[in-house]
BAFI-3210 file (N, C-alpha, C; in Angstrom, 3 decimals, decimal comma, padded with zeros to 6 digits):
// residues 269
n [1|2|3|4|5|6|7|8|9|10|11|12|13|14|15|16|17|18|19|20|21|22|23|24|25|26|27|28|29|30|31|32|33|34|35|36|37|38|39|40|41|42|43|44|45|46|47|48|49|50|51|52|53|54|55|56|57|58|59|60|61|62|63|64|65|66|67|68|69|70|71|72|73|74|75|76|77|78|79|80|81|82|83|84|85|86|87|88|89|90|91|92|93|94|95|96|97|98|99|100|101|102|103|104|105|106|107|108|109|110|111|112|113|114|115|116|117|118|119|120|121|122|123|124|125|126|127|128|129|130|131|132|133|134|135|136|137|138|139|140|141|142|143|144|145|146|147|148|149|150|151|152|153|154|155|156|157|158|159|160|161|162|163|164|165|166|167|168|169|170|171|172|173|174|175|176|177|178|179|180|181|182|183|184|185|186|187|188|189|190|191|192|193|194|195|196|197|198|199|200|201|202|203|204|205|206|207|208|209|210|211|212|213|214|215|216|217|218|219|220|221|222|223|224|225|226|227|228|229|230|231|232|233|234|235|236|237|238|239|240|241|242|243|244|245|246|247|248|249|250|251|252|253|254|255|256|257|258|259|260|261|262|263|264|265|266|267|268|269]
n.u [088,028|090,746|091,963|091,120|092,174|094,792|095,006|094,101|096,186|098,535|097,680|097,338|099,631|101,838|100,781|100,950|103,762|104,592|103,389|104,574|107,300|107,448|106,573|106,128|103,629|102,130|102,149|100,849|098,378|097,586|097,390|095,287|093,064|092,885|092,269|089,806|088,208|088,222|087,050|084,418|083,680|083,828|081,702|079,592|079,633|079,332|076,762|076,416|076,035|076,473|075,651|075,144|075,580|077,720|079,070|080,295|081,949|083,667|085,004|086,162|087,557|089,538|090,773|091,788|093,608|095,741|096,347|097,504|099,805|101,180|101,776|103,647|102,848|102,699|102,195|099,619|097,875|096,773|095,134|093,426|091,907|090,903|089,028|087,375|086,306|084,784|082,944|081,583|080,563|078,739|077,003|075,803|074,256|072,566|071,187|069,857|067,112|066,256|065,127|067,238|069,006|071,467|073,421|074,974|076,531|076,858|078,503|080,873|081,506|082,206|084,385|086,036|086,459|087,713|090,351|091,032|091,371|092,370|094,295|095,860|096,890|098,168|100,681|102,008|102,260|103,947|106,207|107,018|107,744|110,203|113,773|114,841|112,582|111,220|112,525|111,642|108,888|108,575|109,697|107,629|105,316|106,241|106,762|104,319|102,971|104,412|103,930|101,110|100,608|101,913|100,593|097,983|098,356|099,466|097,740|095,387|096,177|097,359|096,327|094,762|093,906|092,007|092,794|091,443|088,489|086,070|086,151|087,601|086,891|088,324|090,997|093,929|096,028|098,412|098,655|099,073|101,495|103,196|103,102|104,282|106,838|107,848|108,170|110,168|112,301|112,744|113,191|115,693|117,413|117,733|118,861|121,300|122,342|122,018|123,253|123,633|121,615|119,319|119,566|119,330|120,612|121,131|119,757|118,045|116,404|115,155|113,541|112,118|110,689|109,252|107,715|106,141|104,740|103,188|101,614|100,410|098,752|097,080|095,942|094,311|092,715|091,393|089,876|088,300|086,976|085,411|083,787|082,501|081,176|079,456|077,939|078,811|079,985|082,160|084,131|083,863|083,573|085,393|087,843|088,592|088,291|089,508|088,089|087,179|088,737|089,419|089,694|091,887|093,866|093,899|095,905|098,267|097,674|097,659|100,322|101,935|102,247|103,761|106,117|107,020|107,705|109,573|111,629|112,028|113,006|115,203|116,888|116,751|115,369]
n.v [110,426|111,198|108,952|107,521|109,233|108,648|105,986|105,758|107,244|105,510|103,547|104,692|106,243|104,197|103,262|105,586|106,004|103,447|103,791|106,144|105,068|102,891|104,070|105,249|103,527|102,634|104,691|106,555|105,236|105,396|108,225|108,453|107,216|108,813|111,464|110,869|110,067|112,470|114,233|113,115|113,668|116,438|117,092|116,366|118,033|120,714|120,403|119,612|116,873|113,406|111,732|113,254|114,655|116,577|115,565|113,259|114,261|115,640|113,460|112,070|114,137|114,680|112,223|111,785|113,965|113,255|111,017|111,972|113,414|111,177|109,719|111,440|113,627|116,442|118,537|118,351|119,346|121,797|121,969|119,894|121,012|123,219|121,917|120,634|122,946|123,829|121,632|121,522|124,022|123,968|121,979|123,236|125,043|123,890|122,255|123,704|124,123|121,627|118,429|117,674|119,469|121,677|124,252|127,496|128,047|125,522|124,397|126,068|125,513|122,946|122,788|124,264|122,532|120,353|121,648|122,468|120,038|117,970|119,183|120,381|118,175|116,850|117,932|116,872|114,237|114,966|115,657|113,297|111,804|112,620|112,224|112,325|112,028|110,524|111,372|113,936|113,742|112,510|114,447|116,525|115,188|114,563|117,080|118,095|116,486|116,956|119,638|119,571|117,942|119,273|121,724|120,819|119,598|121,402|123,579|122,524|122,077|124,616|126,613|129,700|132,271|132,750|132,024|132,063|132,766|133,019|131,258|129,029|127,908|126,251|126,580|128,046|130,887|130,203|127,462|127,602|128,984|127,334|125,037|126,157|127,221|124,987|123,171|124,330|124,376|121,602|120,839|122,507|121,557|118,727|119,303|120,301|118,187|115,747|116,144|114,718|112,865|114,335|116,106|118,969|122,168|124,229|126,758|126,555|124,472|125,807|127,771|126,087|124,747|126,773|127,552|125,268|125,208|127,409|127,271|124,940|125,705|127,501|125,946|124,392|126,371|127,069|124,881|124,683|127,090|126,608|124,448|125,828|127,817|126,293|125,151|122,732|120,305|118,302|117,032|114,456|110,951|108,889|108,572|107,716|109,795|111,768|112,707|113,474|112,778|114,998|116,530|115,572|115,720|118,449|120,195|119,413|119,551|122,245|122,896|121,329|122,388|124,692|123,487|122,025|124,130|125,382|123,499|123,483|126,113|126,171|124,549|121,816|119,868]
n.w [113,647|113,239|113,406|111,116|109,189|109,571|109,013|106,296|105,100|105,490|103,917|101,412|100,753|100,391|097,890|096,150|096,171|095,117|092,515|091,413|091,604|089,646|087,487|084,020|082,160|084,357|086,147|084,700|084,463|087,143|087,505|085,526|086,651|088,946|087,926|086,561|088,759|090,016|088,214|088,336|090,954|090,637|088,795|090,359|092,411|091,115|090,251|087,723|087,099|086,597|084,523|082,265|078,998|079,222|081,223|080,181|078,174|079,831|081,101|078,988|078,017|079,962|080,026|077,484|077,398|079,115|077,806|075,514|076,544|077,597|075,423|074,280|072,638|072,708|071,064|070,360|072,438|072,718|070,402|071,238|073,545|072,171|070,490|072,314|073,380|071,250|070,885|073,314|073,225|070,912|071,786|073,851|072,596|071,088|072,622|074,601|074,643|074,845|076,357|077,813|079,614|078,778|079,333|078,508|080,696|081,941|079,967|080,203|082,859|082,729|080,871|082,274|084,456|083,190|082,526|085,163|086,419|084,541|082,886|084,960|086,465|084,298|084,204|086,279|085,203|082,919|084,372|085,642|083,273|082,764|082,708|085,295|086,663|088,635|090,952|090,965|091,171|093,589|095,162|095,060|095,908|098,557|099,562|099,505|101,268|103,575|104,200|104,299|106,513|108,618|108,743|109,396|111,992|113,586|113,190|114,381|117,000|117,882|116,405|116,154|114,885|112,117|108,791|106,201|106,669|105,253|103,265|103,979|107,009|108,901|108,617|109,781|110,473|111,934|111,342|108,637|108,473|109,789|107,938|105,853|106,633|107,915|105,790|104,253|105,976|106,143|103,674|103,131|104,921|104,157|101,567|102,565|104,294|102,725|099,954|097,471|097,424|097,409|095,316|094,781|094,987|098,109|098,175|095,865|096,787|098,920|097,485|096,084|097,894|099,136|096,942|096,400|098,910|098,963|096,635|097,049|099,120|097,862|096,156|097,678|098,889|096,450|095,880|098,138|097,868|095,851|096,604|098,695|097,263|095,914|097,918|099,209|101,338|101,436|098,706|098,200|099,528|099,195|100,317|103,486|106,285|104,932|102,931|099,545|096,352|095,189|097,536|098,673|096,703|095,891|096,617|095,392|092,654|091,861|092,733|091,023|088,342|089,081|089,934|087,864|085,713|087,504|087,643|084,877|084,365|085,767|084,435|085,007|083,850]
ca.u [088,581|092,206|092,416|090,780|093,119|096,127|094,887|093,961|097,614|099,108|097,371|097,467|101,018|102,573|100,312|101,430|105,202|104,766|102,990|105,793|108,569|107,375|106,351|105,571|102,017|101,680|101,891|099,807|097,123|097,239|096,759|093,972|092,071|092,724|091,561|088,436|087,586|088,259|085,973|083,245|083,143|083,528|080,374|078,589|079,807|078,887|075,430|076,464|075,566|077,318|074,961|074,790|076,552|078,720|079,837|080,901|082,831|084,651|085,813|086,925|088,626|090,663|091,536|092,716|094,746|096,756|096,867|098,425|101,026|101,756|102,324|104,508|102,340|102,195|101,597|098,148|097,216|096,068|093,967|092,447|091,174|089,982|087,979|086,479|085,473|083,889|082,009|080,824|079,711|077,697|076,129|075,088|073,406|071,559|070,377|069,256|065,721|065,997|064,900|068,595|069,417|073,054|073,603|076,417|077,233|077,366|079,860|081,809|081,879|082,816|085,843|087,025|086,834|088,819|091,557|091,430|091,949|093,049|095,523|096,991|097,486|098,953|101,995|102,703|102,717|105,073|107,364|107,393|108,247|111,666|114,843|114,899|111,082|110,850|112,987|110,887|107,602|108,699|109,869|106,360|104,489|106,811|106,869|102,894|102,531|104,963|103,220|099,739|100,653|102,343|099,525|096,858|098,461|099,743|096,635|094,499|096,615|097,643|095,517|093,845|093,619|091,577|093,432|090,504|087,231|084,840|086,452|087,821|086,866|089,076|092,257|094,515|097,367|099,436|098,843|099,587|102,746|103,952|103,261|105,288|108,257|108,521|108,654|111,326|113,406|113,038|113,931|116,962|118,082|117,897|119,803|122,561|122,886|122,158|123,073|123,592|120,312|118,187|119,980|119,240|121,345|120,215|118,895|117,123|115,580|114,307|112,732|111,188|109,650|108,359|106,684|105,178|103,773|102,329|100,698|099,522|097,622|096,289|095,078|093,449|091,644|090,724|088,871|087,374|086,055|084,511|082,729|081,615|080,103|078,328|077,296|079,217|080,913|083,309|084,058|083,334|083,898|086,075|089,000|088,031|089,036|089,970|086,998|087,164|089,939|089,653|089,882|093,247|094,868|093,734|097,105|099,317|097,300|098,195|101,793|102,623|102,699|104,934|107,312|107,513|108,251|110,785|112,693|112,402|113,794|116,651|117,519|116,692|114,565]
ca.v [111,099|111,175|107,325|107,248|109,851|107,853|104,658|106,063|107,780|104,324|102,618|105,600|106,712|103,325|103,276|106,548|105,539|102,441|104,354|106,963|104,260|101,993|105,089|104,556|103,272|102,553|106,175|107,318|104,748|105,885|109,528|108,549|106,972|110,060|112,614|110,627|110,212|113,930|114,783|112,518|114,485|117,954|116,908|116,246|119,438|121,684|119,968|119,119|115,427|112,457|111,074|114,162|114,842|117,423|114,694|112,254|115,067|115,830|112,353|111,916|115,440|114,503|110,950|112,061|114,876|112,442|110,037|112,830|113,510|109,889|109,340|112,583|114,287|117,673|119,512|118,230|119,479|123,061|121,577|119,162|122,082|123,998|120,873|120,400|124,184|123,738|120,650|122,006|125,242|123,490|121,101|124,094|125,755|122,917|121,568|124,606|123,932|120,191|117,896|117,345|120,869|121,925|125,692|127,999|128,005|124,113|124,262|126,779|124,786|121,577|123,273|124,717|121,225|119,759|122,443|122,410|118,522|117,237|120,062|120,578|116,868|116,618|118,680|115,777|113,292|115,428|115,797|111,776|111,233|113,246|111,174|112,181|112,094|109,818|112,342|115,193|113,282|112,282|115,714|117,205|114,475|114,569|118,471|118,368|115,722|117,563|120,960|119,462|117,357|120,291|122,666|120,341|119,344|122,741|124,447|121,886|122,331|125,976|127,444|130,718|133,304|132,213|132,390|132,495|132,289|133,066|130,294|127,670|128,544|125,678|126,842|129,103|131,437|129,356|126,153|128,052|129,367|126,115|124,355|126,755|127,127|123,641|122,604|125,031|124,056|120,356|120,931|123,081|120,584|117,801|119,736|120,432|117,028|114,666|116,791|113,726|112,208|115,247|116,594|120,220|122,971|124,724|127,968|125,842|123,663|126,726|128,303|125,016|124,506|127,911|127,674|124,159|125,433|128,542|126,888|123,973|126,291|128,322|124,841|124,044|127,345|127,004|123,662|125,195|128,167|125,811|123,633|126,776|128,484|125,260|124,740|121,383|120,267|117,575|116,626|112,990|110,230|107,758|108,404|107,874|110,783|112,875|113,176|112,751|112,638|116,653|116,977|115,005|116,151|119,713|120,976|118,985|119,914|123,506|122,755|120,542|123,278|125,502|122,599|121,741|125,328|125,666|122,549|123,815|127,257|125,923|123,583|120,528|118,933]
ca.w [112,591|113,140|113,296|109,892|108,411|109,698|108,148|104,863|104,833|105,642|102,812|100,280|100,562|099,637|096,562|095,344|096,115|094,092|091,152|091,098|091,452|088,400|086,256|082,681|082,171|085,700|086,865|083,844|084,783|088,409|087,151|084,862|087,793|089,849|087,188|086,286|090,018|090,373|087,514|088,809|092,014|090,331|088,263|091,471|093,328|090,365|089,817|086,262|087,006|085,937|083,431|081,136|077,907|079,449|082,183|079,294|077,433|080,724|081,392|077,833|077,828|080,842|079,754|076,323|077,608|079,615|076,802|074,410|077,091|077,598|074,001|073,949|071,549|073,466|070,204|070,079|073,604|072,618|069,618|072,012|074,343|071,260|069,976|073,353|073,650|070,288|071,111|074,523|072,679|070,020|072,749|074,791|071,659|070,309|073,866|075,530|074,645|074,767|077,716|078,437|079,798|078,610|079,110|078,169|082,023|082,241|079,142|080,772|084,069|082,303|080,240|083,526|085,140|082,421|082,766|086,549|086,937|083,674|082,579|086,030|086,629|083,240|084,519|087,148|084,336|082,388|085,227|085,827|082,269|082,549|083,090|086,737|087,025|089,961|092,116|090,894|091,791|095,117|095,773|095,007|096,978|099,775|099,809|099,885|102,714|104,907|104,251|104,689|107,928|109,615|108,804|109,976|113,202|114,383|113,154|115,331|118,301|118,329|115,504|116,934|113,918|110,962|107,556|105,128|107,303|104,473|102,299|104,775|108,237|109,668|108,377|110,591|110,145|112,510|110,510|107,377|108,515|110,102|106,835|104,862|107,252|108,139|104,564|103,712|106,826|105,953|102,282|103,147|105,735|103,333|100,596|103,140|104,756|101,746|098,724|096,470|097,470|097,082|093,910|094,587|095,942|099,250|097,804|095,082|097,710|099,753|096,501|095,577|099,074|099,144|095,990|096,653|099,826|098,570|095,641|097,778|100,005|096,749|095,517|098,773|098,791|095,388|095,841|099,193|097,280|094,846|097,398|099,313|096,114|095,501|099,079|099,587|102,481|100,975|097,213|098,140|100,696|098,921|101,210|104,862|107,210|104,040|101,826|098,222|095,747|095,047|098,916|098,910|095,678|095,426|096,763|094,473|091,283|091,630|092,930|089,845|087,223|089,584|089,981|086,372|085,388|088,228|087,074|083,566|084,229|086,460|083,702|085,684|082,916]
c.u [089,991|092,772|092,261|091,817|094,430|095,985|094,812|095,380|098,354|098,876|097,664|098,818|101,966|102,192|100,843|102,907|105,319|104,441|104,140|107,129|108,482|107,034|105,585|104,214|101,505|101,267|100,909|098,543|096,705|096,736|095,246|092,781|091,801|091,850|090,035|087,578|087,256|087,135|084,644|082,756|082,993|082,078|079,290|078,514|079,020|077,478|075,396|075,745|076,530|076,741|074,552|075,918|077,847|079,707|080,761|082,072|083,863|085,526|086,549|088,061|089,882|091,579|092,405|093,740|095,846|097,272|097,966|099,760|101,706|102,556|103,297|104,157|101,766|101,638|100,129|097,155|096,316|094,881|092,835|091,408|090,252|088,732|086,945|085,749|084,576|082,718|081,181|079,764|078,611|076,671|075,242|073,985|072,268|070,673|069,810|067,699|065,214|065,675|066,118|069,175|070,952|073,154|074,891|077,181|077,853|078,601|080,832|082,561|082,797|084,218|086,702|087,325|087,902|090,156|091,921|091,992|092,689|094,409|096,702|097,543|098,306|100,392|102,725|103,161|103,908|106,248|107,909|108,012|109,826|112,628|115,000|113,527|110,684|111,345|111,988|109,481|107,603|108,753|108,442|105,608|104,871|106,727|105,200|102,452|103,153|104,329|101,935|099,777|100,943|101,151|098,348|097,151|098,762|098,440|095,414|094,859|096,807|097,078|094,498|093,217|093,324|092,242|092,614|089,097|086,135|085,119|086,502|087,991|087,893|090,623|092,842|095,734|098,491|099,790|099,501|101,044|103,683|104,058|104,396|106,652|108,877|108,956|109,980|112,457|113,747|113,913|115,365|117,804|118,537|118,923|121,175|123,089|122,989|122,117|123,162|122,287|119,263|118,389|119,646|120,090|120,364|119,267|117,704|115,967|114,623|113,269|111,552|110,070|108,620|107,315|105,569|104,324|102,782|101,312|099,937|098,413|096,707|095,329|093,992|092,203|090,923|089,494|087,869|086,392|084,986|083,392|081,841|080,702|078,954|077,704|077,586|080,189|082,347|083,068|083,597|083,671|084,584|087,320|088,750|088,879|089,606|089,007|087,118|088,601|090,430|090,166|091,507|094,266|094,732|095,068|098,156|098,978|097,852|099,855|102,574|103,085|103,898|106,221|107,843|108,136|109,638|111,868|113,106|113,378|115,272|117,448|117,816|116,138|115,219]
c.v [110,989|109,922|107,135|107,913|109,146|106,537|104,917|106,458|106,442|103,415|103,496|105,871|105,633|103,130|104,321|106,250|104,571|103,003|105,196|106,047|103,475|103,095|104,559|104,524|103,134|103,827|106,844|106,455|105,235|107,342|109,456|108,079|108,215|111,222|112,185|110,564|111,765|114,566|114,325|113,432|115,830|118,017|117,136|117,606|120,556|121,478|119,777|117,751|114,637|111,469|112,037|113,905|115,383|116,537|113,787|113,083|115,326|114,682|111,883|113,094|115,063|113,278|111,227|113,079|114,124|111,661|110,883|113,071|112,314|109,528|110,613|113,220|115,746|118,728|119,545|118,651|120,656|122,801|120,810|120,075|122,820|122,994|120,720|121,599|124,193|122,766|121,119|123,207|124,840|122,770|121,904|124,849|124,966|122,133|122,462|124,584|122,542|119,825|117,818|118,843|120,951|123,503|126,278|127,814|126,539|123,930|124,731|126,033|123,513|121,910|123,560|123,397|120,452|120,328|122,269|121,020|118,004|117,939|120,036|119,215|116,274|117,120|117,455|114,569|113,586|115,528|114,323|111,360|111,790|112,053|111,257|112,534|111,541|110,850|113,626|114,856|113,212|113,530|116,476|116,504|114,751|116,054|118,613|117,647|116,317|118,784|120,698|118,735|118,470|121,311|122,117|120,246|120,499|123,594|123,900|122,108|123,693|127,112|128,564|131,592|132,551|132,813|132,874|132,081|132,301|131,842|128,914|128,130|127,658|125,903|128,096|129,629|130,728|128,066|126,386|128,106|128,182|125,275|124,766|126,824|125,976|123,014|123,152|124,601|122,571|120,095|121,368|122,194|119,414|118,009|119,916|118,990|115,930|115,366|115,819|112,989|113,079|115,959|118,141|121,124|123,689|125,790|127,438|125,227|124,678|127,393|127,432|124,789|125,587|127,901|126,460|124,373|126,592|128,085|125,623|124,669|127,019|127,075|124,492|125,091|127,312|126,078|124,178|126,248|127,638|125,214|124,804|127,579|127,404|124,666|123,161|121,442|119,486|117,260|115,133|112,285|109,006|107,596|108,733|108,767|111,959|113,633|112,403|112,984|114,261|117,052|116,551|115,497|117,583|120,484|120,541|119,443|121,246|123,644|122,196|121,617|124,133|124,697|122,104|122,930|125,594|124,748|122,934|125,115|127,139|124,788|122,160|119,299|118,604]
c.w [112,320|112,820|111,778|108,870|108,306|108,874|106,843|104,298|104,716|104,369|101,428|099,947|099,885|098,218|095,599|095,152|095,022|092,643|090,669|090,670|090,048|087,347|085,123|082,539|083,313|086,368|085,944|084,179|086,255|088,203|086,528|085,813|088,620|089,099|086,875|087,564|090,367|089,527|087,816|090,069|091,704|089,694|089,391|092,143|092,491|089,950|088,366|086,073|086,311|085,006|082,303|080,142|078,213|080,398|081,220|078,607|078,425|080,992|080,162|077,614|078,709|080,522|078,375|076,370|078,327|078,611|075,811|075,197|077,136|076,327|073,416|072,618|072,043|072,434|069,940|071,239|073,340|071,689|070,206|072,825|073,285|070,696|070,999|073,810|072,510|070,447|072,198|074,047|071,878|070,876|073,550|073,795|071,250|071,489|074,744|075,552|074,618|076,283|078,557|078,602|079,788|078,471|078,797|079,721|082,250|081,240|079,699|081,847|083,705|081,659|081,415|084,446|084,527|082,569|084,101|086,955|085,959|083,295|083,793|086,396|085,496|083,443|085,464|086,301|083,504|083,117|085,263|084,606|081,986|083,121|084,609|087,391|088,267|091,066|092,135|091,612|093,067|095,828|096,015|096,130|098,211|100,320|100,592|101,144|103,830|105,257|104,941|106,349|108,961|109,832|109,641|111,420|114,084|114,237|114,196|116,585|118,711|117,231|116,184|115,956|112,597|109,780|106,495|105,615|106,377|103,359|103,043|106,042|109,114|109,757|109,253|110,062|110,658|111,788|109,370|107,481|109,000|108,932|105,952|105,551|107,537|106,980|104,108|104,651|106,497|104,525|102,377|103,961|104,970|102,273|101,271|103,696|103,620|100,486|097,554|096,430|096,912|095,734|093,785|095,466|096,979|099,052|096,926|095,875|098,420|098,810|096,175|096,748|099,224|098,293|096,095|097,768|099,643|097,596|096,157|098,534|099,093|096,371|096,482|098,833|097,708|095,466|097,051|098,716|096,430|095,660|098,203|098,467|095,913|096,718|099,400|100,520|101,960|099,488|097,171|099,610|100,557|099,907|102,681|105,642|106,402|103,341|100,659|097,753|095,704|096,491|099,097|097,819|095,053|095,429|095,629|092,929|090,959|091,803|091,687|088,853|087,794|089,540|088,668|085,827|086,068|087,745|085,767|083,557|084,927|085,817|084,155|084,758|081,650]
res [x|x|x|x|x|x|x|x|x|x|x|x|x|x|x|x|x|x|x|x|x|x|x|x|x|x|x|x|x|x|x|x|x|x|x|x|x|x|x|x|x|x|x|x|x|x|x|x|x|x|x|x|x|x|x|x|x|x|x|x|x|x|x|x|x|x|x|x|x|x|x|x|x|x|x|x|x|x|x|x|x|x|x|x|x|x|x|x|x|x|x|x|x|x|x|x|x|x|x|x|x|x|x|x|x|x|x|x|x|x|x|x|x|x|x|x|x|x|x|x|x|x|x|x|x|x|x|x|x|x|x|x|x|x|x|x|x|x|x|x|x|x|x|x|x|x|x|x|x|x|x|x|x|x|x|x|x|x|x|x|x|x|x|x|x|x|x|x|x|x|x|x|x|x|x|x|x|x|x|x|x|x|x|x|x|x|x|x|x|x|x|x|x|x|x|x|x|x|x|x|x|x|x|x|x|x|x|x|x|x|x|x|x|x|x|x|x|x|x|x|x|x|x|x|x|x|x|x|x|x|x|x|x|x|x|x|x|x|x|x|x|x|x|x|x|x|x|x|x|x|x|x|x|x|x|x|x|x|x|x|x|x|x|x|x|x|x|x|x]
***
């Protein structure tokens, strides 16, 4: 399992780095693939299915959401969500007695999936489209990788106390603290030793690392809770040793909105 995790990381990390580096349509295409793969897994987890009308709406919803961001037409984002809400509601009403079962619950879960995957990943695209977007994106991905790596290895080696046993039995308090403290120490050290390269003052680096770590853990717990509720172990098996796309990107999806508003409020955008 560990070998598979390492091999997948050695292949996947350069792909992410290249997508961030080239930016523009390449990064948008990268995220488009990620959100559609994520929606596919989400539909399977929630039992909505991937051949239903709801599934089609979900795929179109996340795709058009990213397209609107890429075309810099953010004023259309809320109207898009309202339109999707209307379509899903009407579909549920007219199909409740049909052979294709589309209940209000399915509609709600579909819209939740669009927001959970499409909207949250949209923040990552908005960050990359900024003048210093490559730095911001590398910072988020790097922070997530540092946090997850420390949490995993420290948790496996020294984890004794369960962090959230009802949601994710394998997570430990020791691993969680290692990920949080380690990320803060590394960000702070880089800000001190390489101020021109990092671009953030030490205090800002500490706050950013803290926020990324906290929201990364919350994102991971959110996906774990979804799988636990739906009685599914992994979201998929597309990434050997890691599981599915959602298993690998759940942390960054919730950390991206935090990072976006952090940079916005600190006048870095």
